[in-house]
N, CA, C and O of each residue as an XYZ file, in Angstrom:
448
protein
N      77.700     98.738    120.089
C      77.529     97.539    120.883
C      78.889     97.113    121.416
O      79.853     97.006    120.659
N      78.963     96.874    122.714
C      80.203     96.440    123.345
C      80.041     94.994    123.778
O      79.224     94.691    124.648
N      80.808     94.103    123.179
C      80.768     92.683    123.516
C      82.170     92.278    123.945
O      82.957     91.827    123.113
N      82.502     92.429    125.225
C      83.861     92.136    125.672
C      84.121     90.640    125.828
O      83.195     89.832    125.907
N      85.401     90.298    125.870
C      85.809     88.928    126.158
C      85.567     87.969    125.014
O      85.504     88.359    123.848
N      85.430     86.686    125.381
C      85.337     85.623    124.379
C      83.973     85.529    123.702
O      83.790     84.716    122.797
N      83.022     86.342    124.124
C      81.704     86.317    123.487
C      81.776     86.778    122.034
O      80.911     86.438    121.227
N      82.806     87.550    121.707
C      83.005     88.011    120.333
C      84.426     87.666    119.923
O      85.387     88.178    120.499
N      84.560     86.798    118.927
C      85.888     86.382    118.485
C      86.144     86.633    117.012
O      87.259     86.424    116.534
N      85.132     87.076    116.287
C      85.330     87.284    114.855
C      84.459     88.442    114.373
O      83.268     88.521    114.676
N      85.085     89.329    113.622
C      84.369     90.417    112.959
C      84.638     90.258    111.469
O      85.791     90.166    111.046
N      83.586     90.228    110.685
C      83.725     90.095    109.235
C      83.337     91.424    108.597
O      82.229     91.926    108.785
N      84.275     91.976    107.842
C      84.053     93.236    107.136
C      83.993     92.900    105.652
O      84.995     92.496    105.061
N      82.826     93.066    105.057
C      82.629     92.627    103.671
C      83.242     93.566    102.646
O      83.655     93.134    101.570
N      83.302     94.858    102.982
C      83.889     95.808    102.027
C      84.527     96.958    102.791
O      84.147     97.257    103.923
N      85.488     97.586    102.163
C      86.115     98.751    102.773
C      85.062     99.849    102.918
O      84.268    100.065    102.003
N      85.046    100.538    104.050
C      83.936    101.452    104.359
C      84.044    102.851    103.739
O      84.033    103.862    104.441
N      84.147    102.879    102.427
C      84.171    104.175    101.742
C      82.780    104.794    101.761
O      81.775    104.088    101.666
N      82.728    106.109    101.882
C      81.454    106.809    101.834
C      80.901    106.759    100.410
O      81.640    106.588     99.440
N      79.592    106.911    100.317
C      78.934    106.926     99.011
C      79.156    108.308     98.396
O      78.701    109.307     98.954
N      79.850    108.381     97.254
C      80.249    109.686     96.719
C      79.093    110.594     96.303
O      79.269    111.810     96.226
N      77.914    110.030     96.033
C      76.813    110.896     95.601
C      75.866    111.275     96.743
O      74.807    111.851     96.492
N      76.225    110.965     97.991
C      75.452    111.477     99.125
C      75.706    112.984     99.194
O      76.845    113.417     99.024
N      74.684    113.779     99.435
C      74.842    115.235     99.377
C      75.987    115.798    100.233
O      76.742    116.645     99.755
N      76.129    115.352    101.467
C      77.195    115.890    102.332
C      78.575    115.504    101.809
O      79.504    116.311    101.837
N      78.704    114.282    101.337
C      79.984    113.802    100.796
C      80.299    114.545     99.506
O      81.428    114.984     99.286
N      79.296    114.678     98.668
C      79.468    115.378     97.395
C      79.919    116.826     97.624
O      80.797    117.328     96.922
N      79.315    117.481     98.604
C      79.679    118.873     98.906
C      81.124    118.964     99.393
O      81.867    119.859     98.990
N      81.513    118.040    100.256
C      82.894    118.041    100.764
C      83.882    117.802     99.624
O      84.928    118.447     99.558
N      83.547    116.872     98.727
C      84.429    116.565     97.602
C      84.548    117.766     96.660
O      85.639    118.071     96.180
N      83.441    118.440     96.399
C      83.469    119.629     95.540
C      84.306    120.735     96.175
O      85.048    121.434     95.485
N      84.184    120.890     97.489
C      84.968    121.890     98.210
C      86.466    121.609     98.059
O      87.247    122.522     97.794
N      86.859    120.358     98.226
C      88.273    119.988     98.103
C      88.772    120.166     96.670
O      89.890    120.633     96.449
N      87.937    119.793     95.700
C      88.325    119.976     94.295
C      88.547    121.456     93.989
O      89.466    121.808     93.249
N      87.715    122.314     94.552
C      87.860    123.757     94.336
C      89.174    124.281     94.917
O      89.676    125.322     94.495
N      89.720    123.558     95.877
C      91.011    123.919     96.477
C      92.167    123.159     95.819
O      93.286    123.141     96.332
N      91.878    122.537     94.685
C      92.870    121.733     93.953
C      93.440    120.588     94.783
O      94.614    120.239     94.660
N      92.596    120.012     95.625
C      92.989    118.842     96.414
C      92.247    117.626     95.882
O      91.132    117.738     95.372
N      92.868    116.481     96.004
C      92.262    115.231     95.575
C      91.275    114.773     96.653
O      91.697    114.423     97.756
N      89.969    114.770     96.357
C      88.973    114.405     97.367
C      89.138    112.974     97.885
O      88.842    112.686     99.044
N      89.609    112.091     97.021
C      89.800    110.710     97.464
C      90.902    110.640     98.521
O      90.720    110.042     99.581
N      92.043    111.255     98.221
C      93.192    111.193     99.139
C      93.004    112.043    100.392
O      93.504    111.690    101.460
N      92.296    113.148    100.270
C      92.168    114.068    101.399
C      90.888    113.891    102.213
O      90.770    114.447    103.304
N      89.930    113.123    101.694
C      88.679    112.958    102.436
C      88.208    111.505    102.493
O      88.109    110.922    103.572
N      87.918    110.924    101.327
C      87.326    109.592    101.327
C      88.234    108.534    101.943
O      87.775    107.732    102.756
N      89.501    108.516    101.577
C      90.426    107.517    102.103
C      90.634    107.678    103.615
O      90.499    106.694    104.342
N      90.954    108.868    104.114
C      91.119    108.999    105.575
C      89.859    108.627    106.361
O      89.948    108.012    107.424
N      88.688    108.998    105.839
C      87.441    108.655    106.526
C      87.225    107.145    106.546
O      86.807    106.591    107.563
N      87.507    106.480    105.434
C      87.342    105.025    105.364
C      88.318    104.322    106.308
O      87.962    103.319    106.928
N      89.524    104.830    106.421
C      90.514    104.242    107.332
C      90.026    104.353    108.777
O      90.157    103.403    109.549
N      89.471    105.496    109.140
C      88.932    105.666    110.498
C      87.817    104.660    110.756
O      87.777    104.036    111.816
N      86.915    104.499    109.799
C      85.802    103.563    109.971
C      86.289    102.121    110.071
O      85.744    101.340    110.852
N      87.306    101.757    109.292
C      87.851    100.401    109.378
C      88.472    100.168    110.755
O      88.281     99.108    111.352
N      89.203    101.141    111.253
C      89.809    101.014    112.582
C      88.730    100.875    113.656
O      88.915    100.141    114.627
N      87.620    101.563    113.491
C      86.516    101.437    114.441
C      85.918    100.034    114.385
O      85.579     99.459    115.419
N      85.789     99.485    113.177
C      85.301     98.113    113.031
C      86.245     97.119    113.681
O      85.810     96.173    114.338
N      87.532     97.336    113.494
C      88.558     96.496    114.117
C      88.444     96.597    115.641
O      88.583     95.600    116.349
N      88.194     97.791    116.126
C      88.080     98.024    117.561
C      86.877     97.370    118.200
O      86.851     97.209    119.420
N      85.884     96.989    117.427
C      84.728     96.273    117.977
C      85.165     94.938    118.572
O      84.560     94.444    119.524
N      86.215     94.365    118.005
C      86.691     93.054    118.440
C      87.628     93.168    119.636
O      87.488     92.432    120.612
N      88.564     94.073    119.560
C      89.591     94.185    120.595
C      89.253     95.362    121.509
O      89.492     96.518    121.159
N      88.695     95.057    122.681
C      88.290     96.084    123.640
C      89.252     96.178    124.823
O      89.287     97.189    125.523
N      90.039     95.110    125.043
C      90.977     95.110    126.166
C      92.218     94.312    125.787
O      92.253     93.675    124.734
N      93.233     94.348    126.641
C      94.477     93.609    126.393
C      94.226     92.105    126.338
O      94.975     91.378    125.686
N      93.185     91.635    127.012
C      92.902     90.202    127.066
C      92.115     89.701    125.858
O      92.105     88.502    125.582
N      91.462     90.596    125.142
C      90.637     90.189    124.002
C      91.494     89.663    122.862
O      92.558     90.204    122.560
N      91.008     88.595    122.236
C      91.660     88.014    121.064
C      90.580     87.714    120.045
O      89.424     87.487    120.401
N      90.957     87.713    118.786
C      89.978     87.382    117.772
C      90.526     87.559    116.376
O      91.701     87.864    116.173
N      89.639     87.359    115.421
C      89.990     87.422    114.007
C      89.113     88.477    113.342
O      87.891     88.477    113.493
N      89.753     89.366    112.611
C      89.031     90.308    111.763
C      89.234     89.832    110.334
O      90.365     89.724    109.861
N      88.146     89.551    109.658
C      88.198     89.087    108.271
C      87.750     90.241    107.386
O      86.637     90.748    107.529
N      88.618     90.650    106.477
C      88.275     91.722    105.535
C      88.200     91.086    104.153
O      89.213     90.641    103.613
N      87.011     91.046    103.588
C      86.777     90.325    102.338
C      87.009     91.154    101.083
O      87.040     90.601     99.984
N      87.169     92.443    101.217
C      87.295     93.324    100.056
C      88.637     93.102     99.353
O      89.686     93.330     99.955
N      88.622     92.661     98.089
C      89.880     92.395     97.375
C      90.724     93.646     97.134
O      91.915     93.538     96.844
N      90.123     94.822     97.249
C      90.882     96.061     97.036
C      91.984     96.243     98.078
O      92.935     96.993     97.858
N      91.854     95.560     99.203
C      92.877     95.652    100.236
C      94.231     95.196     99.706
O      95.273     95.694    100.131
N      94.209     94.243     98.773
C      95.457     93.748     98.182
C      95.681     94.270     96.767
O      96.824     94.388     96.325
N      94.612     94.578     96.062
C      94.757     94.924     94.641
C      94.980     96.417     94.386
O      95.387     96.793     93.287
N      94.725     97.261     95.365
C      94.881     98.710     95.181
C      96.043     99.224     96.026
O      96.337     98.688     97.094
N      96.681    100.245     95.542
C      97.842    100.790     96.260
C      97.457    101.319     97.643
O      98.275    101.287     98.562
N      96.237    101.798     97.802
C      95.819    102.332     99.096
C      95.555    101.243    100.131
O      95.368    101.546    101.309
N      95.537     99.989     99.712
C      95.317     98.887    100.653
C      96.332     98.876    101.781
O      95.993     98.580    102.927
N      97.584     99.198    101.456
C      98.635     99.227    102.483
C      98.360    100.311    103.522
O      98.720    100.157    104.689
N      97.730    101.392    103.108
C      97.409    102.457    104.064
C      96.401    101.951    105.098
O      96.500    102.274    106.282
N      95.441    101.163    104.642
C      94.481    100.565    105.572
C      95.199     99.635    106.541
O      95.019     99.734    107.755
N      96.013     98.733    106.000
C      96.706     97.753    106.843
C      97.651     98.421    107.827
O      97.730     98.013    108.986
N      98.366     99.440    107.381
C      99.313    100.130    108.259
C      98.622    100.911    109.372
O      99.252    101.253    110.373
N      97.348    101.193    109.205
C      96.623    101.963    110.218
C      96.116    101.094    111.369
O      95.727    101.611    112.417
N      96.121     99.788    111.173
C      95.569     98.885    112.181
C      96.542     98.678    113.333
O      97.750     98.839    113.162
N      96.021     98.322    114.507
C      96.916     97.986    115.616
C      97.802     96.800    115.229
O      97.493     96.057    114.297
N      98.891     96.641    115.950
C      99.813     95.550    115.634
C      99.071     94.219    115.713
O      98.432     93.905    116.716
N      99.170     93.449    114.638
C      98.500     92.156    114.571
C      99.132     91.337    113.454
O      99.874     91.857    112.621
N      98.822     90.055    113.458
C      99.284     89.207    112.361
C      98.303     89.359    111.210
O      97.088     89.319    111.402
N      98.842     89.533    110.021
C      98.011     89.647    108.823
C      98.288     88.435    107.961
O      99.441     88.123    107.660
N      97.226     87.751    107.563
C      97.398     86.542    106.772
C      96.259     86.385    105.778
O      95.166     86.917    105.969
N      96.535     85.653    104.726
C      95.499     85.248    103.774
C      95.244     83.756    103.905
O      94.510     83.174    103.106
N      95.844     83.139    104.907
C      95.790     81.694    105.085
C      94.602     81.281    105.947
O      94.537     81.615    107.130
N      93.676     80.560    105.351
C      92.525     80.054    106.093
C      92.971     79.063    107.163
O      92.374     79.007    108.238
N      94.011     78.282    106.882
C      94.478     77.309    107.875
C      95.021     78.015    109.122
O      94.847     77.511    110.232
N      95.674     79.168    108.961
C      96.152     79.921    110.129
C      94.976     80.441    110.955
O      95.033     80.451    112.184
N      93.925     80.867    110.287
C      92.736     81.341    110.994
C      92.107     80.181    111.759
O      91.711     80.339    112.914
N      92.014     79.019    111.123
C      91.458     77.839    111.797
C      92.285     77.469    113.019
O      91.730     77.153    114.071
N      93.609     77.506    112.889
C      94.496     77.209    114.020
C      94.245     78.182    115.167
O      94.156     77.775    116.325
N      94.131     79.452    114.844
C      93.898     80.464    115.869
C      92.573     80.203    116.578
O      92.505     80.248    117.807
N      91.530     79.933    115.815
C      90.210     79.704    116.407
C      90.209     78.441    117.268
O      89.546     78.392    118.304
N      90.940     77.436    116.844
C      91.039     76.198    117.620
C      91.777     76.448    118.937
O      91.403     75.897    119.973
N      92.811     77.268    118.898
C      93.605     77.573    120.095
C      92.885     78.535    121.042
O      93.257     78.646    122.210
N      91.871     79.220    120.551
C      91.129     80.202    121.352
C      89.631     79.937    121.255
O      88.891     80.763    120.720
N      89.173     78.785    121.771
C      87.755     78.430    121.609
C      86.834     79.355    122.403
O      87.212     79.908    123.435
N      85.630     79.501    121.892
C      84.617     80.281    122.608
C      84.148     79.475    123.808
O      84.195     78.245    123.779
N      83.693     80.150    124.871
C      83.225     79.419    126.067
C      81.958     78.644    125.792
O      81.435     77.979    126.686
């Protein structure tokens, strides 16, 4: 779905988009990587989740004029070491945990 401009100003992501490890295709890929002595999380699940998060972020920002807030509610973004990999993969933006900053932004950029 493409919603350009001020019609879309906020995307809420409730959890990091990791694949379900017991889905047959995911399980097969993980077993293949393990057989090659590779860490399936680092070589498959994490990169795939980062791509999906970037795609979710991209739903909001479609052009240079688009502005908005992406809210990521998953505490693992801050509590796990891989959280920085997710944040570093995003386009340049302000990152905050401050609700007041989000309110200020929304007030300064009202919907039509």
